[in-house]
TORNU-243065 format. One line per 4 residues: number of its first residue (from 1); their letters; for each residue x, z, y of C-alpha. Coordinates in Angstrom, 1 decimal. Layout:
<sites>
NUM> A> X Z Y; ...
</sites>
This chain:
<sites>
1> MNLF> 9.3 55.1 19.7; 12.1 56.7 17.7; 15.5 55.5 18.9; 18.5 55.2 16.7
5> QPTQ> 16.7 54.8 13.4; 19.1 54.8 10.3; 18.5 51.1 9.9; 19.9 50.5 13.4
9> QKST> 23.3 51.8 12.6; 26.0 50.0 14.5; 29.2 51.5 13.3; 31.3 49.8 10.6
13> QRQR> 30.2 51.0 7.2; 32.6 52.0 4.5; 32.8 49.7 1.5; 30.6 50.9 -1.3
17> PQLL> 31.5 51.0 -5.0; 31.0 47.5 -6.2; 29.4 46.5 -9.5; 30.3 42.8 -9.3
21> SAGL> 33.6 41.6 -10.6; 35.9 40.2 -7.9; 37.1 37.5 -10.2; 39.8 37.4 -12.8
25> LAAV> 42.4 35.9 -10.5; 42.1 38.8 -8.1; 42.2 41.2 -11.0; 45.4 39.6 -12.2
29> LMLV> 47.0 40.0 -8.8; 46.1 43.7 -8.7; 46.9 44.5 -12.3; 50.4 43.1 -12.5
33> SGCS> 51.7 43.8 -9.0; 54.1 46.1 -10.7; 56.0 45.6 -13.9; 55.9 49.1 -15.4
37> QQPH> 53.0 48.5 -17.7; 54.0 45.0 -18.8; 55.3 44.6 -22.3; 59.1 44.7 -22.0
41> TGQA> 61.5 42.8 -24.3; 64.7 43.2 -22.3; 64.3 39.8 -20.6; 63.8 39.4 -16.9
45> ATTT> 60.2 39.4 -16.0; 58.5 36.5 -14.2; 55.9 37.9 -11.8; 52.3 36.6 -11.4
49> STII> 53.1 35.4 -7.9; 55.8 33.1 -9.3; 53.2 31.6 -11.7; 50.6 31.1 -9.0
53> AGAS> 53.1 29.8 -6.4; 54.6 27.4 -8.9; 54.3 23.6 -8.3; 51.8 23.4 -11.1
57> VSTE> 50.0 25.8 -13.4; 49.9 23.3 -16.2; 53.7 22.8 -15.9; 54.1 26.6 -16.1
61> IATL> 51.9 26.7 -19.1; 53.8 24.0 -20.8; 57.1 25.7 -20.2; 55.8 29.1 -21.4
65> EAEV> 54.3 27.5 -24.5; 57.7 26.0 -25.4; 59.4 29.4 -24.9; 56.8 31.1 -27.0
69> ENSP> 57.4 28.6 -29.8; 61.1 29.5 -29.7; 60.5 33.2 -29.4; 57.3 33.9 -31.4
73> NNAE> 57.7 37.7 -31.3; 58.3 38.0 -27.6; 55.3 40.0 -26.2; 56.3 39.5 -22.6
77> LYYK> 56.1 35.7 -23.0; 52.6 35.9 -24.5; 51.7 38.1 -21.6; 52.9 35.7 -19.0
81> LGLA> 51.2 32.8 -20.8; 47.9 34.7 -20.8; 48.3 35.2 -17.1; 48.9 31.5 -16.5
85> YIVD> 45.9 30.6 -18.6; 43.7 33.0 -16.5; 45.0 31.3 -13.3; 44.1 27.9 -14.8
89> AEKN> 40.7 29.2 -15.9; 39.8 30.5 -12.5; 41.1 27.4 -10.6; 39.6 24.8 -12.9
93> KSAR> 36.6 26.8 -14.3; 38.1 26.1 -17.7; 36.4 27.9 -20.6; 39.2 26.6 -22.9
97> SREL> 41.9 28.3 -20.7; 39.9 31.5 -20.7; 39.8 31.6 -24.5; 43.5 30.8 -24.7
101> AIKN> 44.2 33.7 -22.3; 42.3 36.0 -24.6; 44.2 34.7 -27.6; 47.5 35.4 -25.9
105> FRKV> 46.6 38.9 -24.7; 45.4 39.7 -28.2; 48.8 38.6 -29.5; 50.5 40.9 -27.0
109> LQLV> 48.4 43.8 -28.5; 49.5 42.9 -32.0; 53.1 43.1 -30.9; 52.7 46.0 -28.5
113> PGNP> 49.6 48.0 -29.5; 47.9 49.8 -26.7; 49.8 48.1 -23.8; 47.8 49.4 -20.8
117> ATLK> 48.1 46.3 -18.5; 47.1 44.0 -21.3; 44.1 46.1 -22.3; 42.9 46.3 -18.7
121> LLYN> 43.2 42.5 -18.3; 41.4 41.8 -21.5; 38.6 44.4 -20.6; 38.0 42.6 -17.3
125> IYYE> 37.6 39.3 -19.1; 35.0 40.8 -21.4; 33.3 42.6 -18.6; 32.7 39.3 -16.8
129> DIVA> 31.4 37.9 -20.1; 28.8 40.8 -20.2; 27.7 39.9 -16.7; 27.4 36.3 -17.7
133> GKEK> 25.3 37.3 -20.7; 27.6 36.1 -23.4; 26.9 37.1 -27.0; 28.9 40.1 -28.4
137> AFTK> 30.7 40.6 -25.0; 29.4 44.1 -24.7; 30.7 45.1 -28.2; 34.1 43.6 -27.4
141> ASHI> 34.3 45.2 -24.0; 33.2 48.6 -25.3; 35.9 48.4 -28.0; 38.6 47.8 -25.4
145> FNQL> 37.1 50.3 -22.9; 37.4 53.1 -25.4; 41.1 52.3 -25.8; 41.8 52.6 -22.1
149> STAT> 43.3 55.8 -20.7; 40.9 58.0 -18.7; 42.7 57.1 -15.5; 42.4 53.3 -16.3
153> QMEV> 38.7 53.7 -17.1; 38.2 55.0 -13.6; 39.7 51.7 -12.2; 37.1 49.5 -13.9
157> NAPS> 33.4 49.3 -14.3; 31.8 50.8 -17.4; 30.5 48.2 -19.9; 26.8 49.2 -19.3
161> LGVF> 27.3 48.5 -15.6; 27.8 44.9 -16.6; 24.6 45.0 -18.7; 22.8 46.4 -15.6
165> LHNY> 24.1 43.7 -13.4; 23.3 40.9 -15.9; 19.7 42.2 -16.3; 19.3 42.8 -12.6
169> LAQQ> 20.3 39.2 -11.7; 18.1 37.8 -14.5; 15.1 39.8 -13.2; 15.8 38.5 -9.7
173> KSGK> 15.9 35.0 -10.9; 12.7 35.2 -13.0; 10.8 37.3 -10.5; 9.8 39.7 -13.3
177> KNLP> 10.8 43.3 -12.6; 11.6 45.6 -15.6; 12.8 48.8 -14.1; 13.0 50.8 -17.3
181> ELYS> 15.5 48.2 -18.6; 17.7 48.7 -15.5; 17.4 52.5 -15.6; 18.4 52.5 -19.3
185> ALLA> 21.6 50.5 -18.5; 22.6 52.8 -15.7; 22.0 55.9 -17.7; 24.2 54.4 -20.5
189> AIHE> 26.9 53.7 -17.9; 26.8 57.3 -16.8; 27.3 58.4 -20.4; 30.2 56.0 -20.7
193> QPAS> 31.8 56.9 -17.4; 30.6 60.4 -16.4; 33.5 60.9 -13.9; 32.7 57.7 -11.9
197> DKAY> 30.1 57.9 -9.1; 29.1 54.2 -9.3; 26.2 54.5 -11.8; 24.9 57.7 -10.3
201> IQLA> 24.7 56.2 -6.9; 23.1 52.9 -8.1; 20.5 54.7 -10.3; 19.6 57.1 -7.4
205> KMYR> 19.3 54.1 -5.1; 16.8 52.5 -7.4; 14.8 55.8 -7.7; 14.8 56.1 -4.0
209> EENY> 13.5 52.6 -3.5; 10.5 53.5 -5.7; 10.1 56.8 -3.7; 11.1 58.9 -6.7
213> FPLA> 13.0 61.2 -4.5; 13.3 64.2 -6.8; 14.7 62.0 -9.5; 17.2 60.4 -7.1
217> LATL> 18.3 63.8 -5.9; 18.6 65.2 -9.4; 20.7 62.2 -10.4; 23.1 62.5 -7.5
221> KLGA> 23.5 66.3 -7.8; 24.3 65.9 -11.4; 27.0 63.4 -10.4; 28.3 65.8 -7.8
225> EQIA> 28.6 68.5 -10.5; 30.7 66.2 -12.5; 32.7 64.7 -9.6; 33.4 67.3 -7.0
229> DSGD> 35.6 65.1 -4.8; 33.2 62.1 -4.3; 32.3 61.8 -0.6; 30.1 58.8 -1.6
233> LYEA> 27.9 61.1 -3.7; 27.5 63.6 -1.0; 26.7 60.9 1.5; 24.1 59.4 -0.9
237> IANT> 22.5 62.8 -1.3; 22.3 63.0 2.5; 20.9 59.5 2.7; 18.2 60.4 0.2
241> YEAR> 17.1 63.5 2.0; 16.9 61.4 5.2; 14.8 58.8 3.4; 12.6 61.5 2.0
245> AEAS> 12.0 62.8 5.5; 11.2 59.4 6.9; 8.8 58.7 4.0; 6.7 61.5 5.1
249> GCSY> 5.7 59.5 8.2; 7.4 61.7 10.7; 10.8 63.3 9.9; 10.3 65.9 12.6
253> ETAD> 7.6 67.5 10.3; 10.0 67.8 7.4; 12.8 69.7 9.2; 14.0 71.2 5.9
257> YIGD> 14.9 67.7 4.6; 16.8 66.9 7.8; 18.7 70.2 7.4; 19.6 69.3 3.8
261> AIHF> 20.8 65.9 5.0; 23.0 67.5 7.6; 24.4 69.9 5.0; 25.4 67.1 2.6
265> YQQA> 26.8 64.9 5.4; 29.0 67.9 6.3; 30.1 68.1 2.7; 31.1 64.4 2.8
269> VPLA> 33.1 64.6 6.0; 36.2 66.5 4.6; 36.4 63.9 1.8; 36.2 61.0 4.2
273> PESA> 37.1 62.4 7.7; 37.6 58.9 9.2; 34.2 57.6 8.1; 32.5 56.5 11.3
277> ELHY> 29.3 56.2 9.4; 29.2 59.9 8.6; 29.7 60.9 12.2; 27.1 58.4 13.4
281> ALAR> 24.6 60.0 11.0; 25.4 63.5 12.0; 25.1 62.6 15.7; 21.6 61.4 15.1
285> LYLD> 20.4 64.3 13.0; 21.9 67.0 15.2; 19.9 65.5 18.1; 16.8 65.5 15.9
289> QDLY> 17.3 69.3 15.5; 18.0 69.8 19.2; 21.7 70.7 18.5; 22.7 68.5 21.4
293> QLAL> 26.2 69.8 21.8; 27.0 69.0 18.2; 25.3 65.6 18.5; 27.5 64.7 21.5
297> HEAS> 30.6 66.0 19.7; 29.9 63.8 16.7; 29.2 60.8 18.9; 32.6 61.3 20.6
301> ILVE> 34.3 61.4 17.2; 32.5 58.2 16.3; 33.8 56.5 19.5; 37.3 57.8 18.9
305> LEPT> 37.3 56.4 15.3; 35.7 53.1 16.2; 35.6 52.4 20.0; 33.3 49.4 19.6
309> AENI> 30.9 48.4 22.4; 28.0 49.3 20.1; 29.3 52.8 19.4; 30.0 53.5 23.0
313> AFSA> 26.5 52.4 23.9; 25.1 54.7 21.2; 27.0 57.6 22.8; 25.7 56.5 26.2
317> QNYS> 22.1 56.6 24.9; 22.6 60.1 23.5; 23.6 61.3 27.0; 20.7 59.4 28.6
321> MLGK> 18.2 61.0 26.2; 19.5 64.4 27.2; 19.2 63.6 30.9; 22.9 63.4 31.5
325> EQTA> 22.6 60.1 33.4; 26.0 60.0 35.2; 27.9 60.3 31.9; 25.5 57.8 30.2
329> QTLL> 26.0 55.2 32.9; 29.8 55.6 32.8; 29.8 55.1 29.1; 27.4 52.1 29.4
333> AQAK> 29.9 50.5 31.8; 32.6 51.1 29.3; 30.5 49.5 26.6; 29.9 46.5 28.9
337> NQGL> 33.6 46.1 29.5; 34.1 46.3 25.8; 31.8 43.3 25.3; 28.3 44.8 24.8
341> PASD> 25.9 41.8 25.0; 23.7 41.6 28.0; 20.7 41.5 25.6; 21.4 44.9 24.1
345> SSYH> 18.5 47.3 24.4; 20.8 50.1 25.6; 20.9 48.7 29.1; 17.2 48.7 29.9
349> EIYM> 16.5 51.9 28.0; 19.1 53.9 29.9; 18.0 52.4 33.2; 14.4 53.3 32.3
353> NSGE> 15.3 56.9 31.5; 16.9 57.3 34.9; 14.1 55.5 36.8; 16.3 52.6 37.9
357> WMKA> 13.5 50.1 37.4; 15.0 47.0 39.0; 18.1 47.3 36.9; 15.9 47.9 33.9
361> ALSF> 13.8 44.8 34.7; 16.9 42.6 34.9; 18.4 43.8 31.7; 15.0 43.7 29.9
365> TDYL> 14.7 40.0 30.9; 18.0 39.4 29.1; 16.7 41.4 26.1; 13.5 39.4 25.9
369> QAKK> 15.1 36.1 26.3; 17.3 36.8 23.2; 14.4 37.7 21.0; 12.1 35.4 19.0
373> NISV> 9.7 38.1 17.9; 8.8 41.3 19.8; 7.4 44.6 18.8; 4.4 46.5 20.2
377> YDAI> 6.9 48.7 22.0; 8.5 45.7 23.7; 5.2 44.5 25.0; 4.4 48.0 26.4
381> KADI> 7.9 48.2 27.9; 7.2 44.9 29.6; 4.1 46.4 31.3; 5.8 49.7 32.3
385> IGQQ> 9.0 48.1 33.7; 7.0 45.3 35.3; 4.6 47.8 37.0; 7.4 50.1 38.2
389> ADLD> 9.7 47.2 39.4; 6.7 45.1 40.8; 7.5 42.2 38.5; 5.4 40.2 36.0
393> FSAL> 6.7 39.7 32.5; 3.5 38.2 31.1; 4.7 34.6 31.1; 7.8 35.5 29.1
397> IKKK> 5.9 37.8 26.7; 3.4 35.0 25.9; 6.2 32.9 24.5; 7.1 35.6 21.9
401> QLAF> 5.5 36.4 18.5; 4.1 39.9 18.5; 4.8 41.8 15.2; 3.0 44.9 13.9
405> NSEW> 4.9 47.1 11.5; 2.2 49.6 10.8; -1.4 50.5 11.4; -0.3 53.0 13.9
409> EAAI> 1.5 50.3 16.0; -1.7 48.3 15.8; -3.6 51.3 17.1; -1.1 51.8 20.0
413> FAFW> -1.6 48.2 21.1; -5.3 48.3 20.7; -5.4 51.4 23.1; -2.9 49.8 25.5
417> TNKL> -5.1 46.6 25.7; -8.3 48.6 26.1; -9.7 47.7 22.6; -9.6 51.4 21.4
421> TRTQ> -10.9 54.4 23.3; -8.8 57.4 24.1; -10.8 59.5 21.7; -10.4 56.9 18.9
425> FQQT> -6.7 56.7 19.7; -6.3 60.5 19.6; -8.1 60.7 16.2; -5.7 58.1 14.8
429> AKNR> -2.6 60.3 15.7; -1.8 62.3 12.5; 1.6 63.8 13.1; 4.0 64.9 15.8
433> CERT> 5.6 61.5 16.1; 2.3 59.8 16.7; 1.1 62.5 18.9; 4.2 62.1 21.1
437> EYFF> 3.1 58.5 21.7; -0.5 59.3 22.1; 0.2 61.9 24.8; 2.7 59.7 26.6
441> YSGY> 0.7 56.5 26.7; -2.5 58.5 27.7; -0.5 60.3 30.4; 0.9 57.0 31.7
445> RDYR> -2.6 55.6 31.9; -3.7 58.7 33.9; -0.6 58.3 36.1; -1.5 54.7 36.9
449> AGNI> -5.1 55.7 37.6; -4.0 58.4 40.0; -5.3 61.2 37.8; -2.2 63.4 38.5
453> SAAR> -3.5 66.6 36.8; -4.2 64.8 33.5; -1.0 62.9 33.7; 1.0 66.1 34.1
457> KNFS> -0.8 67.7 31.2; -0.3 64.7 28.8; 3.4 64.1 29.8; 4.0 67.8 29.2
461> AALQ> 2.3 67.6 25.8; 4.5 64.7 24.9; 7.6 66.8 25.6; 6.1 69.7 23.6
465> QNTY> 6.1 67.7 20.4; 9.9 68.0 20.4; 10.6 64.5 19.0; 14.1 64.5 20.5
469> RFIE> 15.0 60.9 19.7; 11.8 59.3 21.1; 12.2 57.3 24.2; 8.9 58.6 25.4
473> RPLA> 10.5 62.0 25.8; 13.0 61.1 28.7; 10.4 58.8 30.2; 7.8 61.7 30.3
477> RHFL> 10.5 63.9 31.9; 11.2 61.2 34.5; 7.5 60.8 35.5; 6.9 64.6 35.5
481> TGLG> 9.9 65.0 37.9; 8.3 62.4 40.2; 5.1 64.4 40.0; 6.9 67.5 41.1
485> VK> 7.2 69.2 37.7; 10.6 70.6 36.9
</sites>
């Protein structure tokens, strides 16, 4: 059983580039937090916060309408009025106020052509219209987008990203998948905004989900050529190499992909040195390649950046997997003091690795009681811990729903419950990962039967598979030590 799978990551992840609009009200607050880009007429500016904090938006609108009537060429008043209408549109879901906001912003542009803040606000309105599927919204948004400065374009989503999002949501609602339509929108977004990493990452993600790994990597590497300072692109490349390795069925047999993943995670670190996610990934992958000192170093950086109970427990498990039990248990105690739940698997796995079976049994009980469904590996752990601690978990196990995630897991359980012969089990094991489990579970059966010579042979064979993050590895080492093998 491979510990610390990528899907089990416990560190706080960095926020990804978002394709969804955060809402016009939020956009207003961000866009006009300073006055430098607002249209100036020499009059004192009223900030957006004043408008929003006022006793009534409608009162503010009425006041501004009167002022505009008295000063019909004052661009700043039209700008403030547009902002007030946006606030009203968002608060009251008013399509009328939205249209009036657009009207006033367009008036600003007549009086002050090319005003950056106004163009950006107007673009965000049209972008939301694209996502909503409104007619001609894409044409209107594209027209405004092309007037934005290069720097401002980088602060918004490309028009075709709105098309992608609209189509994606429509497909989700209808249940009808049309991937070429989504690919086309993302490719158009890349053309519109080649210096933004959002569309590259989203397109590659979709390719990856369809197991089109070469296409995903080519897309991301093209993005990295265009945008040399995007840590998210390098991280996405690394993620894709990891996924490609996992898709093979056993990442240990695709060491080149793991090496490539490490390389691109390393490229991402200088661009986001405080990303706990990157150090978590490197800690796992260094351990996969038996670079244990580097793995421990990355785990220590992870804990330094985010000293959460889960991250401390992750570091403890790394030490435990390497046989450094004293350090592992010290860190486990720290994780407990930090609030690690009693049901966390780190407790019983670390105790199992060190052969402290009664402690393992107590913590495994907490673990089981917190779960509705259990895996094949949980069922086998229950037998091993129960046998070693002289306890019976069968009553508790019967209350749980057993889930199988693969044909291989079904084969493991069939062998464990004597429904599959050893020869049949061996023939089912197709790679190093599966052979690790075949040798360990065969060796444990020999161990329980008193066949010491065969147990030694099988436990040693499990270690020779060099699947460094499999829990069977430290367990095999533990039982071999008990059998006098160093």
